[in-house]
Backbone as a ProteinNet text record, in pm:
[ID]
protein_1_A
[PRIMARY]
XXXXXXXXXXXXXXXXXXXXXXXXXXXXXXXXXXXXXXXXXXXXXXXXXXXXXXXXXXXXXXX
[TERTIARY]
53.3	19.1	82	60.4	139.1	10.2	89.8	-11	34	-50.7	-10.4	-122.1	-64.7	-64	-155.7	-216.1	-257.8	-267.5	-128.5	-93.8	-174.5	-272.1	-322.9	-449.6	-528.6	-641.7	-608.7	-517.8	-429.2	-476.3	-542.9	-538.2	-479.2	-402.6	-303	-363.6	-501.7	-587	-505.9	-355.2	-269.2	-343.4	-507.2	-518.9	-499.3	-407.4	-314.6	-245.4	-163	-62.1	-88.8	-211.6	-241.9	-301.3	-333.7	-398.9	-253.4	-158.5	-84	54.5	125.4	190.7	349.8	375.1	457.8	456.8	386.4	321.6	401.6	297.6	328.5	367.1	474.8	491.3	484.4	481.3	418.3	531.9	493.4	669.7	561.5	644.6	670.3	524.3	473.1	293.7	216.8	281	127.7	85.6	144.6	153.5	265.7	172	219.8	325.5	451.1	512.1	560.4	572.9	583.4	704.3	783.2	885.7	923.5	838.4	804	715	616.2	499.7	489	584.8	577.2	449.4	385.8	310.4	400.9	511.2	524.8	450.5	488.3	363.5	309.3	209.7	135.7	123	98.6	76.9	15.6	-33.5	-216.8	-335.8	-362.5	-540	-452.9	-369.9	-381.7	-409.2	-309.1	-332.7	-473.1	-505.5	-647.1	-778.2	-708	-739.3	-783.8	-610.7	-612.5	-658.4	-691.9	-740.4	-917.1	-1032	-1062.3	-1085.6	-1001.7	-1051.7	-1003.8	-916.3	-898.6	-1068.1	-1080.5	-1197.2	-1155	-1062.5	-983.9	-1064.9	-1076.6	-1028.4	-803.7	-789.9	-664.2	-574.1	-578.5	-438.4	-541.3	-467.1	-518.9	-402.8	-476.5	-409.1	-407.1	-351.2	-322	-295.9	-270.2	-236.9	-114.9
-113.2	-9.2	128.2	208.6	360.4	430	572.8	672.7	814.3	898.6	1057.7	1149	1279.6	1351.9	1456.7	1555.4	1623.8	1731.5	1818	1932.3	2030.8	2025.5	2159.8	2195	2024.3	2026.1	2019.9	1963.7	1984.3	2054.1	2091	2190.6	2167.6	2075.8	2078.5	2062.7	1959	1907.5	1792.9	1722.7	1663.8	1514.8	1524.8	1320.2	1227	1235	1167.4	1138.6	1220.7	1175.8	1095.1	1169	1078.5	928.4	897.4	778.4	665.8	724.4	616.6	758.6	777.7	819.9	796.3	683.1	630.2	669.8	660.2	661.7	880.6	949.2	1057	1140.3	1207.8	1295.6	1427.8	1525.6	1716.5	1760.4	1909.1	1995.5	2093.4	2184.1	2310.3	2357.8	2329.9	2452.9	2297.6	2146.6	2104.4	2023.2	2066.7	1980.9	1815.8	1689.4	1637	1584.5	1480.7	1503.8	1329.2	1302.7	1161.8	1072.5	1012.4	1004.3	889.9	804.6	739.8	643.6	677.2	656.2	506.8	444.2	307.8	280.5	201	190.1	79.5	86.5	-52.4	-159.1	-261.2	-382.4	-349.8	-385.9	-328.3	-268.5	-151.4	13.6	16.3	-27.5	6.7	8.3	-58.5	-46.2	153.3	132.8	292.4	437.6	366.4	464.1	446	350.5	324.3	437.8	435.8	548.5	660.5	719.4	866.4	870.6	788.9	872.6	866.1	766.4	826.8	950.8	976.5	1061.5	1220.8	1181.2	1331.9	1420.6	1502.1	1575	1696.7	1699.7	1755	1672.2	1545.3	1428.9	1444.8	1455.3	1506.5	1387.9	1272.7	1148.7	1010.1	966.8	879.8	730.8	646.5	509.5	465.1	382.8	313.8	170.5	87.5	-68.6	-93.9
-39.1	21.8	-16.5	-110.9	-97.6	-60.4	30.7	80.1	85.1	19.3	-2.3	18.5	66.1	46.1	36	-24.7	-115.6	-9.3	-102.8	76.6	1.1	-132.2	-108.9	-79.7	48.9	69.1	219.3	215.9	427.1	473.5	580	681.1	836.7	819.8	934.2	1078.4	983.6	1219.2	1278.2	1223.8	1273.2	1353	1283.3	1313.3	1193.3	1130.4	1122.5	1112.6	1214.7	1276.4	1449.8	1453	1588.5	1530.6	1463.6	1390.3	1358.6	1269.4	1214.9	1244.7	1362.6	1450.2	1348	1285.2	1310	1097.6	1091.5	938.4	900	1011.6	976.4	1046.6	1021.7	1158.7	1086.2	1168.8	1168.6	1154.8	1070.5	1096.2	1197.9	1168.8	1301.4	1260.1	1158.6	1121.4	1127.1	1146.6	1246.9	1000.2	940.2	849.5	854.6	779.3	764.2	637.3	669.4	656.1	638.1	497.4	504.8	413.7	528.3	450.1	379.9	420.8	274.8	213.5	102.7	103.9	89.4	81.6	126.6	246.8	239.3	403.5	528.4	503.8	651.1	638.4	642.5	690.4	849.8	901.1	975.2	1043.6	935.6	951.1	891.4	777.1	712.9	822.3	940.4	987.8	1051.9	1012.4	1115.6	1026.8	877.7	787.6	720.7	766.9	658.1	762.1	906.1	1019.9	1017	990.2	966.2	818.5	660.6	573	653.3	802.8	780	870.6	885.6	1034.1	938.5	856.2	750.8	782.2	763.8	754.5	610.3	612.5	467.1	358.3	419.6	320	198.1	263.3	184.5	197.5	269.8	273	134	48.8	6.8	-12.5	-62.8	-28.5	-203.4	-190.2	-361.2	-285.7	-378.6	-352.4	-437.4
[MASK]
+++++++++++++++++++++++++++++++++++++++++++++++++++++++++++++++

């Protein structure tokens, strides 16, 4: 699974980092930074929770 954040939609709510802190880090302004767009094994459920939790619908996953 791969994960991407549409930075034009992101509003820096930070819920992604709460749901999947191993995948999403927040920068100094609260915007997510993804070091590797390939989701590490075992982190899929957290990433899917982050997708569902994002009020701006800025997070997308692909297989």
